[in-house]
N, C-alpha and C positions, 0 to 999 in steps of 0.2 A: 545845194540846200535841200532840194526835194529828196535826194537820196538820204541825206542826214535825218530828215523828218521821218522817212519810212523806216530807217534803221532804229531811230529812237522809239518809234511806235512798236516795233517788234520787241525791242528790249523791255519797254514798259509793260507790254503784254505778258512777257515771260516773267517779269518781276511780280506783277499782279497775280499771275497764275500761281507762282510759288508761294506768295503771301497767303492766297486763299487756301492753298493746300495746308499750310501750317495752321491756319485758323480753324480747320475742321477739328471738332472735339476728339480727344483721346478717349478710348473706352477700355476700362479695366474691369474684368469679371473675376472676383475672388470666390472660389467655391470650396467650402470646408467639407469634411467627410464624416458622416454619422454624428453631426453635432446636435445635442439635445436642444429642444425648444427653449428650455429654461437655463441652458448652459451659456448664458450671456448675462453679465451683471447689470445690464440696463433693464432686464426683465424683473418685474416685481415678484416673480415666482422663483427667482434664482436663490440657491442656497448660499450661506455665508462664505464658503470656501471659493465660490466662483468669483473671479476677478479678471475682467476683460476691459481694461481702461481704453485701449486703442480702438477696439470694436465699439465700445460705448461712445467714444468721441466721433467715430464715423456716423453712428446713429444720431448724435446731436447735430452733426453738420448736414444731415439730410432727412430722409423720410423712412420711418420704420413701417414696414408692411405687416400689419397684424394678421392678415389673412394671406400671407405669402406661402406658396406651396411649391413642392417639387412634383414633377409629372410622373415620378415613380417612387415606390417605397423601398427600392434598393438602388444601388449605385449607377450602373451603366445605362439603364433605360432613361433615367433623368438626364444623363449627359447626352444621350442620343437626341432626345427631344430639344434640349437647350441648343445644341450645335446646329440643328436644322430648322428650328422654329415650327416643327410639325409634330403631330402625335406620332411618337415612335412606333406605335402599333400599326400605323399605315404601311411601314416597311418591315413589319414582322418582328420588331423588338419588344417582347413582352417580359423577358426575364434577364437577369444579370448575365447568365451564361450566353444568351443570344447576343446581347450587346457587346459583351467582352470578346466574342469571336469575330466581330466586325460587322459594319453596316453595309448595305448595298452601295456600290461605288457611284451610282448615279444620283445620290442625294447631294445637294449643295449645302455647304457649311458656311458659318458666319464669315470666316476670313476670305472666302472666295467672293461672296457678295461685296465685302468691303474693299476689295481690290479696285473696284470701280472708282473709289474716291482716293486712290493712292495710299491706302493704309498698308502699313507693314505689321505683320501679326506674329506673336510668339505664344507658344503653349508651354506650360511649366508644371511638372509634377505628375499626378496620376492621369493616365490616359484612359484605359479600360474601354476602348472602342475598337479593338482589333489587335491581334498578336503578331501579324506578319508585316513585311515591309510595305505592301501596298496600302496598309492601314496606318502607317506612321503619319504623324501630324504634318510633316513636310510634304507628304503626298496627298494631303487632304486640305491644302490651301494655306497652311501656316508657313511662314518664312523661317521660323526657328523653333526648335523643340529641345527641351531638356526635361527628362523624366523617365518613367518606366511604363512599359506596355503590358506587363503581366497582369494577370487577373486580380481584381479586388484590391489588393493592398501590397505593401512592401515593408520589409524589415527597415527600421529606422537607422540602423548602424551597418548592416552587412550589405556591401555593394558588390560582392563577388558574383560575377555573371554565371559562374559554374556552380553556385551554391545549390544544395538540394533541400534547403530549409523551406518550410511551407510558404513563407512570404519572400522568397528569393527571386532572382531574375536580374537581367542586365539593366543598367542605366544607360540611356542614350543621350547623345548630343547630336541632334539631327538624325542621320542614319548610322552614326558611328557608335559602337558599344564602348563605353568608357571602362578602363581597366584599373585606374588608381584613385577612384573616388573615396573621399573620407569626410567625416563630419556627421552631424545629426540631420536627418532628411529634411525636416521642416525648415531648418536654417539654410540648407543648401538650395531648396526651392526658392526661398526668399532672396538669397544672394543672386541667383540667376535672373529672377524677375527684375530685381533692382538694376543689375548690369544692363539688361535689355532696355529699360526705361532711359538710362543714361545714354546709351548708344543711339537710340532712336528718337530722342526728345525733339529733334528738329523736323520730324515728319509726323503726320497723324498715325497713331499706333493703336493696336488692339492687343491687350495682354490678357490671356486666359491663365489665371493662376489657380491651379487645382491641387490644393493641399491634400495629402492622404491623412493628415491629422483631422479628427481624432480617432480614426479607424484603428482596429486591432492590427498588429499586436500592441499590447500595452507596454510601451517603452518610452522612457524619458531619462535625461541625465539624473543620476542619483541625488545630486545636491539640490535639484529642483523638486524632486519627489519628496524630499525630506522637509520641505516647507509646508506640507499639507498633512492634516490629521483628521480625515473625515470619518474614520472608524472602519474604512474598507481600503485595503491595499490597492485594488484595481482602480477605485475611485480616486485615490491619491495620485496614481500615475496619470489618470485621465486629466486631472487638474493641472499637472505639470505639462502634459501635452498641449492642453488648452492655453497655458501660459506662453508657450513658444509659438503657437498659432497666432495669438494676439500680438506678440512681438513682431511677427511677420507682417501683419496688417499695418502696424505702426511704422515699420521700416519702409513699406511701399508708399504710404501716404507722405512720410517725411521726404522721401526721394522725389516724389512729384512736386512737393513744395520747393525743395532745394534747386531743382532743375527748372523752376519757373513755369511749370505746366499744370499745376494743381487746379487752378481756376478754370482751366479749359479741359477738364477731365471728368467724365461721369464714372462713378464707381458703383458696381452692383455686387453686393455681398449676400451669399446664401449658402445653405447646406444642401447636399444632394438628396438627402432624405432625413427622416427623424433619427433621434439618438438610439444607439444600440443597447439592448439590455445586457449583452455580454460584457460591455464596457462600463456598466452602471451609469449610463447617461441619464439625464433628467429631462423629461418632456412635460413636466407639470405646466398647466393643469389638464393636459390632454390625455386621452386614453390610448394606450398602445405604444409600441416602439417601432424601430426599423423592422421591415418585413410584415407589418400590420397595415391593413387598409383603413384602420381608424386614424383619427387626426394625428396621433402621435407618430405615425409612420410617414406622413406626407406633409404636415404643416411644419415649417422650418423657420429659423431666424432668417430674416430677409430685409436688407437695407439698400436704399438707393440714394447716393449722394452726388449732387452736381452743383457746386458753388455758384451762387448768383442766378441759377435757373430753377432750382427746387428750394422751397422754403425750409430753412434749417429748423430742426427740432420739432417736426410735425409727424403725424402718422396717417397712414392710408388704410382704411378698413375694407376697401374694395378687393375682392379676391384677384390676385395676380399670381403668376407662377413662372417656373423656369423656362417654359416654352415661349414666353413673351420676350426673352432677352434679345433674340435676333431681330424681330421687327422693331424693338425699341432702339437697338443699335443703328438700324437703318434710318429711323426717324431722326436720331441725334446727328447722323452724318448727312442728312438730307438726300438720301439715296433711295432708290426703288429696288425691289428684288431683281436679281439678275434675269435678264430676258431669257425666257425658255425654262426657267426653274419651276418647280412644282409649287402649287398654292400653299401659303403658310396658314397654320392654325393659330399661332400666337398672335397677340395684339400689341400695339404700341402702348406701353404702360404710362407714358407721360401725362395724358389727360387725367387719369385716375390719381397719379402722384401729385398733380397740381390742383386736385379738388374740382376738376371741371366735369367729371362724370361720376355717377354712382354705380356704373356697371360697365365692365369691359367685355365679359363673356356671357352668353346666354346660359352656358353650363360648362362645367369642367368634368372630365372623365378620367378614370384610372382603370387599368386592367392589366393583370399579370398573366391571365390565361391559363398557363400550364399548371398552376397550383390553385386555381379556382378562387380568385379574389378580384372583385371589381366594385366600383363605386361611381356615383355621379352626384355632383353638388350643383343645385340650381337655387339661386337666392340663398335663403337661410336653411334650406332643406337639403338633406343628404340621404341618399339611398345607398345601401351597400349589401354585398353578398360576400360571405366569408366561409368558403368550403361547406356550403349547404345552409348556413345560418344567414337569415336576411334581417335587415333592420332599416328603420326610418327615424331620422333624428332631426330636431330643430336646433341648429348650431347657435342661433342667437340666444336661446333660452337654456341650452344644454350643451355647452362646449365640450364637456367631458363625455358626451355620448353615453349617458347612463340610463336614459329613458327611451325605450324602443316604442315608437308611436305608430307602428304599422297597422295595428288593429284599431286604433282610435281615428286614423286618417287613411282609410283604404283607398279613397280616390287619389290622394296625393301619392300614395305608395305605387299605385298602378300607373299613374301618369309618369312618374320618374323611372319606373321599370321599363315602360315603353320607350321613353326618351333614351335610356341607356341601350336598349336592344336595337333601336334604329341607328344609333351611332356605331354600335359594334358591327353591324352589318356592312359598314363601309370600310372596316379595317382590313389589313392585309393578312395573308396566311402567315402563321408563325415561322420564323427562320429555323432552319435545320430540321424541319419536320417534327417539331415538338408537339406533344399532345395539347389540345386546347379545349377547355371546358366551354360549352355553349349554354347560356342562361335559358331558363324555362321561357319558352315563347320566342327565343331569339331566332333571327333569320340566319340562313347560311351566309357566311362572309363572301363578299365579292372581292376578288383580287384586284388591287389597284396598282 
């Protein structure tokens, strides 16, 4: 009898352990590419042609972050910050070229942290964090990868690994180059993410779904483009690309519900930077576009949905950003950063999303270095430097950054300039020996 009791205790322990593992929340991060701030139909600034019902429904089911930011105004720096929970400048990623060439291999990424909780992780779509095998997602902590590693973006139809077109390059499944891929890229990314959810539904999972939509090239099925008549051909194509992006979000949410895991899944949706002018994106009411340090380059559509945990149909005005994703994921999973990993700069967003705090960060910083653009936001105030032009703006009163107040508020201007310079002094040397602008009065950077 004693042996039976001991055996039953062991079995019960294993069952309880397995049950606890299943109860850990799933984490889904959906990152669009170059999506305009007003290119979501839940925005009161959106144009009539914009129709994103599934993204709108996601917004209704959770919290819309009105001051949601990307940590870079171009693609790969934001992705580097999001994956590590750290200022990407700490490890030398200031530009898209630097991030696209690969990050230092001693940085710890989201999936590696989550392995402590038994999470299985999949990455889908655009990678843009390294070109060679050591930088492949499955060598950076992910258990599964489907997507492309080439720079910037990919053709939506041409999957030929030997293609010489501008947006060409191979498609990978894990480390394997796929030879016979077909279909529209946005749809294929969705299909792979959906299959992953179905396969891994009985385990806690992390899905990073990085669409290349709506980044150039402007490509969409002709029959979908024909549905739009905005007065500009590129804008019509963008609307069709957005249509398929929205369908993808809808398919992912539908799959979570069908597989019975929706109520135990947090979904974070955001764009990697502001909408691109070359694609006729709409960032109304913000000033600037992708590649600008103004709000139009860095403030993005940003939604967090977690049924039963976050109040549906609410908004958060507290500044949050992409670098907060990792610490939020750890908080959701009840985990601490991996022992020995480097300190995180991001913060757990949940207190702000739940209305329990009015401030997460003392300040937020942006810096591209090599082309001379940087900014700091503290409270409602924002200081920026753009290739020699400096500005001070009160975002509460002037979201469009039309009134430069540096002469009216010299003390505030000087305080924010010093704040930025002190932060900048802690950042790392630019990767690949790129030229780096030093702000007036800035200290020499210390290598970290």
